[in-house]
N, C-alpha and C positions, 0 to 999 in steps of 0.2 A: 420671353421664355422664363418659366419659373425656376428660380435658383434652388439647387439642392442644399439643404441645411448641412452645416459642418457637424462633425462628431461632437464638438464642444457644445454647439447649439442644441443638438438633440439631447445631450446629457442634461443641459440646463432646463430644457422643457420638461423632461421626464422628472427631474427633481421638483420642479414647480408643481406638476400634476400630483406627485406623491405627497407634497406638502398639503395641498387642498384636500385630497382624499383622506389623509390621516386626520386633518382638522375636523372634517365632517364625521369621520368614524368616531373620534373621541367625543365630539359633541353629542352624537347619538347615544353614547354610553353614559352621558350625564356629567362629563367633566365640564368645569367652567372655562370661559374663554382664557382666563389668566393661566389656568392649569394647562390648557392646550398650547398656548404660545410660549410657556416658560421652558426654555432650553429643549425644544422638541427635537428628538432624533428623527431622521428621515429614512425609514426603511425603503427598500426597493418595492416597486409595485407588486411583484409576485408575493410579497409578504402581507399584502393588504387585501381585505375583501374587495371584489370588483363590483362597484356600483353601476357599471355599464355607462360610464361617462365618456363621451367622445370629445377630444380637444376641439375648440372653436364651436361646439354645439351651444344652444341656448343654456342648457344646464351647466356646461363648463363655464360659460361667461358669468353666470350667476354665482358660481362657487368662487371664481376668481375675484368677483366684486366682494363677496363675503370675506375673503381673505384680506382684501384691502381695508375693510372696516376695522379690523383688529380690535381695539379696545372700545370702539363706539357701539352703541346698542341700536338695533332696528327699532323703528317707532311702533308704538301700540296705543290704543285708545281705550278709555273707560267712559262711563256715562257722564263724567264731569266735562268731557271734551265736546265742544260744539258740534263737531263733525261725526261724533260717534254713531248716531242713528242713521245718518246718511251713508256712512261707509258700510254699516251693517246691512242696510237695504240694498246697496249696490253690489257689494262683494261677498256678502254672506247671507243671501236671501233664503237659503234652504235651512237656515237655523232659526228655530221658533222658540220663544220663551213664553211660558204661561206663568204669570206671577201667582203667588200663593193665594191671593184674594179671589182668584178665578176658580179655585179648586174647592169642592164642598168641605165644610168645616168638619163634619163627622168623619169623612175619609181621612183628613189630616190626623185627627185624634187616634183613629184605629191604626193607621200606618206607623205613626210615631211610637205608639205603645208596642206595636209588633217589633220594631227595631230594638227597643229597650229589652223586650222579653228575650229575644234571641241572644242579645249580648249578655244578659243576666245568666242564661243557661250555658254560656261558653260555646256557642255554636259557630262563631266566626273565627277563622284561622288565617294567619299569615302563610303565604304559599312559598315553598322552596322551589323557585323557578330556575330554568336553564337559559342563560343568555350568553351567546358567543363562547360556549364551552365552559362557562363558570356557573356555579350554583349561587344564587342570591336570594335572600329572604325579603319578600316584599314588605314595604313599610305599611301597606294597607292590609287589614284582615278581611276575609271574604267568606261567603257561602253562596252556593248556587242552588236556587230553588226553581222548579219548573216541571215540565211534563215528565211523568214517570219513565225511567229508562233512558232519558236524554243525557248527553254530556256536552261540555263546551271546552274547547282547547285553546289555551293562550300561552305564549312563551314556553312552548314545549311541555306544558302541564295540562293534563286532562282532568277537569273537574266533573264530578258526578252529581246529578241533581238530588237534592232532598225533594221528594215529589210533593207538589201541591195537590190538594184533594179534588182533582178533576173527576167528572162523572165516570164511574167504573173503576176508580182507583181503590186498591186494597191496602194502601199505606197505613201503617200503625206507627204512632209517634210515642216517644218515651215519656212525654209530658203533655197534658191537655193544653197547656199554654203554648207549647211549640206547635201543636196542631192548629190552634186558633191563629197563630202568627202566619203559618203557611196559608191558611184560608184567607187572611187579610191581604197577603201579597198576590194571591189569585184575583181577589176583588180589585186591587189596584191595577193589576194587569189588564183586566177587562175594561176598566175606566180609561186607561191610557190607550188601549186599542181604539176605543170609540173616538177619543180626542184626536188621535192620529188620522183616522179615516176622515173625520170632519175637516181637519186641516187640509188634507189632500183634496177633498171635494171642493173646498173654498178656492184652492189654488187652480183647480181645473176650471172653475167658473170664471175666475179672473182672467185666465188665459183665453177662454172663449170670448170674453168681453173686451179683449185687447187692452186690459188695464196694465200699464207698465209700472205704476207706483206700487211698491211692495213694502208696506210697513212690516215690522218683524216682532214686535213685543206685544203680548196680550195681557192686559191688566186693566184695573180701574182707571188709570190715568193715561193710558196709551191706546190708540185704536187697534182693532183686531186686524191681523195681517197674515200673509202667506208667502209662497215661493215666487220666484221670478218668471220671466217670460220664456225661459227654456223648458218649462214643464211640458211634457208630451201629451197631456190629457188622457192618462191611462183610464181604462174602464174600471167599473166598480169591483170586479173580481180581483183584478191586479192590485188595486188599492188595499183590499182586505188582506191579500197575501203578503204585501209589504209591511203590514201592521200586525201580522199573525204572530205576536210574540210568544215564543215557546219556553223561554227561560228568563229569569232575572238574576243578575249577579249583584248581590248585596255587598257593599263596601263599608268599612268603618276605619277611622283613624283618629287618634288623639295626638295632635302635634306636640303637646306639652310633654308627652312621654317618649317622643322620638329624639334620640341623642343627635341625629344628623339627618337633615333633609337637603337634597340637592338644590342648587340655585338654578332657576330657569336661565338657559344659556344664550338665547338669541336676543330677547327684548329687555332683559333685566326686570322681569316681573316679580322676582322674589322666590320664596321657598315653594317647591313643588311637592305635592303628595303623590302625583302620578305624572310621569314624564310625557313628552310629546309622543303621540302614537295615533295610528288608525286602529279601530276595533277589529279584531281578527275573526275569521271563520264565520262570517255572516252571509246570509243569502244576498246575492247581488242586488244592489240598490234598495235594500230593505231599510226601514227606519229604525232608529234607536230612540227610546224615551227614557228620561232620567228624572227621578224624584229625589230632591235634595233636602236633607234635614240636619241643620246645625243645632246641636243640643242647647247651647246657651251662648251668651256673649253679646257683643254690640249688635244692635238691631239696624243701625243705619251707618252708612259710610260717613267718614269725617270730611264732608264736602266743604265745610267752612274753615278747615285748617289750611292756612296759606303756606305752611311749611311742607305739606304733604304733596308729593309729586307721584304721578302714576296711581296704581291701585292701592287701596287701603290694606296693609298687611294683616290687619286684625280680622278681615272679612274673607270668607272663602270665595273664590272665583273659579270659573271655567275659562280657560284661554283657548282661542282659536286662531289658526293661521292657515293660509293657503300653502300647500306643500311646496317647499323650495322656492317660494316667491319672496324676494327680499324688498320688493317695491310697495306692495300693499300692506298697510299697517295691520298688525294683529289686533285682536279684541280681547279684553279682559272683562268678563261679565260677572258682576256680583251675584252671589246665590244666597238668598235669605231663606228662613225656615219655610219649607213647603213649596218653594219654587220648582217648576218642572221645565225642562228644555227638551227639544226634539231635533234630531238630526235626520233630515228627510232626503229621499232620493239618493243621489250619489255624493252627498256631502261628506260622508265618512271616507270615501275613496279619494276625493279631490282635496280635502282639507285634513289637517291634524288638530288634535285637541289635547290639552293637558289640564290637570286639576291643581290649582294654586291654593296652598294651605292658608287657613286663617288661624285664629287663636283657639276657638272652642272645638271640642270633638265633633265629628260629622259622620252621618250615615248617608248612603245613597242607595237607591234601587234602580239598576240599569237594565231596562227591558229590551230584549234583542230577539231577532229572528235568526237563531243559530242555524248554520248550515249543518244539518244532521244526517246527510246521506250516508256517511260512514261513521256516525257517532251515536247510534242508538243501540240499546241492548238487543232489540229485534234484529238489527243488521248483523251484529257480530255473531249471534247465535246461528243465523242463516249461513254465514260464512263458515263457521265451524262444521255445520252439517255438510256443506259442500266438500270440505277436506276429508271428512270421515266417510264419505260415500265410497272412498277407495278401499275400505276395509272389507275383505272377503269373509274371513273367519277370525274369531278371537278365542284363543285358548284360555284355560283357567288361570294360567300363570301370567296372562297379559299379552303374550306373543300374538302377533297379527300376521295374517297373510294378505297379500295385495290383489285387488281385482285387475289393476292395470299398471303397466310399466312404461306407458307412453310418457315422453318427456314433458309434454304440456300438462299432464295430470300431476306428475311428480313436482314440477316447478310450482304449480298453483298450490299444492298441498303444503309445501315448505314455506311459501309466502304467507299463507293463512296462519301457519304455525307461529311465524314471527309476529304477525299482526296481533293475535290474541295474547301472546306473551308480553310484548313490549308496549302496545297501545292500550291494553286493558289491565291485565293482571299486575304487571309491575307498576303501572301508573297508579292503580288503586292502592296497592299496599305501600307504595312509597309515601303516601299521605298518612300513614299510621292508621289508627282506629278512629279518626275524627268523625267519620260518618255515623258511627254508633251513638254519638252524642244526641242525635235527633231521631233516628229511626234505624231499624234493622232491615230496611227494604232491600239493600244491596247484598246482604249476606248470602241468601240462597242463590241469586244469579251468579255471584262470584264463585261460589262452590261448584256450580254447574259448569262455568267456563273453565275452572281449574281441572275438573275431571275430563272435560273434552280435550284440553291442552295435554293432559297426561297421556291420553290415547294417541295424540299426535306424536308424542315422544316415541311410542311404540311403532307408529307408522314410519318415522324416520329410521328407527332401528331396522325395520323390515327392508327399507330401501337400501340401507348400507349392507345388509346381508346379501342382497341381490347383486350389488356392484362388486362385492368381494367373491362371489360364487365363481368357481372354475367353470369354464366351458361357455360363458356368455360371449357372444360375438363381439369383437373389438369395437365395431361401429355402434352397436347398441349400448355397450358399456360407456363409450365416449359420450353418447347422447344423454344417458342417465346422469353421469358425473357432471356434465355441463349444466344440466337443468337444476341440480341441487347445490352445487358448490358455493355459488354466490350467497344464497340464503343462509347456509350453515356458517359461512365465514362471517356474515353480518350478525348472526345469532351469537357467535363467540365474542365478537367485538362489543356488541351491546350488553351482553351479560357482564363483561368486564367493567364496562362503563357504569351500569346500574349498581353493581356491587360496590364499586368505589364511591359512588354518590351516597349510598347508604352508610358508608363508613367515614364520610368526610367530617371535618372538624365542625362545620356549621350544623350538620345533621345531628351530631352528638350533643349539641347545646339545647335541642328542642325538648319540651316536656314529654313525659312517657307516652301520653296518648297521641302525640303528634310525631313521634320518632319514626323515621322511615324503616320499613321492614323489607329486607331483600327476599322477596317471595315471588315465585317458587325458588327454593334453594335446598340442596341436598349435598351431603358429603360423598366423597369418592368411595365407591364400593357399596353404596346403598342398594340392598337387594330388591327394593320395590321399584327402582328406576332402571330402565334398560340402557341408558346412556349416561355418561358423566356430565356434571354441571359444566366443567371446563372442557371445551371442545378443541383445544389447541392441537392435541395429538391426532384427532380425527381429521381436522382440516388439513394438517400436514400429510396424512395418509392419502386423502382424496386428491390432493394436488399431485402427489407422486403417481397415483394410479392414472390420473388424467394424462400425465406426460407419457406413460407407457402406452396409452391407447392412440396416441397421435402417430400418424404415418411418418 
C-alpha cells in the first residue's frame, strides 16, 4: 500500500520544486548560474510563473538534474570537435548552413552595401520591449522590412514594416539610397526563397530514396546536405508556402559599444547578443533564413591555439540546443561574412537558438513567414469597419445613435475598440517617430485608424448613455453591462500601463525621435472627446449598476 507523505515531506518537496522553478525562471531572464545560486530566496509556488511542470514527469527529472549540475556546464560542440558534424547530422538535421562561397558574389556586395546604407541613415533602432512586466532596451538595433502593411510582433512589441517595393507598392522613401536598400533586401528575399525550396525538395528526394545519411553544411569543402528521415514529403505548394517569406527583421550590434552583455547560462558559451529563444509569431512549421554579415575582424577561428577551449570569442556564432534537453550537446556554429543558415520545418519549435557575440560589429537579415492573420493593415481596417457598422446616425457634434443593443454586438464593438487602441495605435506611437526616418507610408493609415478609433469612443459613449437610461428593463441592462464591463476595465488598466511606460525612466533616456509618445491622450474636460482618458470613475459606476441589476 502506498504510504501517504508526511506534512514535513510535502513541504520539503514543495520547496525543492520551488527551487527548480525559480532557477529556471531566473536563467530564462538571463541571470548567470552564479547569480541564480547565490543566496537564493525560495518564494512559494504561487509567487512564480507556472511552467506546467508535474513532479516525477520527464521535464521534472531533467530540471532536477539541471539543479544537481550546479556550477558545471552542459557540453557543447564546435567545428574543432571530432563529433561536431556527426552530432549535427543526428540531432540537428533540420538546420542547414550555406557557406558564403556558395552565395553569388554580386549579391554579397549589394546586401552588405544595403546594410551599411541603412545604418548610415540611422534606420535601425533598439526596441523598448516588455518582458515579465518590465521594460528593457534590446542590445540589438532592428528594422522590419517586408510586404506593405505587414507587422511582426515579438516580446509584446509590434514592429511595422518599412515596405519593400513589391509590384503595385506605392511606397515613397525619404532617400534614394534607402529605396535601393529595400529593393536589395527584396532581391535577397527572393534568393533565399529559392534556396529554401531547393533544400526542401532535396530533402523530399532523399526521403523517397530512403537515404538516412544527412550531411548538413553546404560549401566548397563539405558535401551538400539536407533534413532527416522524419521529413513528411510535402508537396510543392506546401514547400513554397513554408518559404513564402513576407518580412525580414534586420539586426545590428557592435559589441564594443555595449557596456554589458549577458553570459550564456547553460553551456558557458560566452557573451550573448541575443538570448536563447524560439522565433515568435511565425506560420506553423515555416522556415527561417538568416544572412549574416560581420563587418570586420578575424576571418578564421583560432583552431591552432592550444589554450582556447570551446568557441572562439572573437568570432560570431549561432548557438543551438534542443529545448530542455540536457543530454544532447549544444552546437556553436561560427558565422563568417556572408554565411547563411536555414531553420527548416519544426526546428524553430523543437529547438532554441541564441546569437553569441564576437568582436566586430555584425548585421543579419532574418527572413520569416510571419503569421499575419491578425497583423496586417487590411485586417485591422476590416475589424474597425465591423465595429462601426453599429452606427445608425452621426450628429454634427460627433454624437452617435446605435443600430443594435444586442450584447454580442456591443461586446464585439468594445473588443475591437481595445484592439485598435492597444495593438495598433499605442504600439505605433510608443516607438516615437522612427518610421519617418525611411518613409511616410504609415502616416496616412495611422491617421485613418485614429479617426475610426475616435468614432468608437463615441460608440462607447452611446452605449453608456443606454445603460444609464431610465426605463430599460433590468434583464436587458444586465446583459449590456455584462457585455461591456470587462473590455472597459481592460481599457482602463492598459491605458494606465501604457501611460506609465511612456513616462518611465528608461523611456526618458531615448533620443527625441525614439521617445515614446502616449497617443491617443487627452486632458480631462477636452470638448472634442466624449469620454475621459481615465475611466476609473466609469468602471466604478458600471460595477455599481451591475450590482443593482442582479436579482
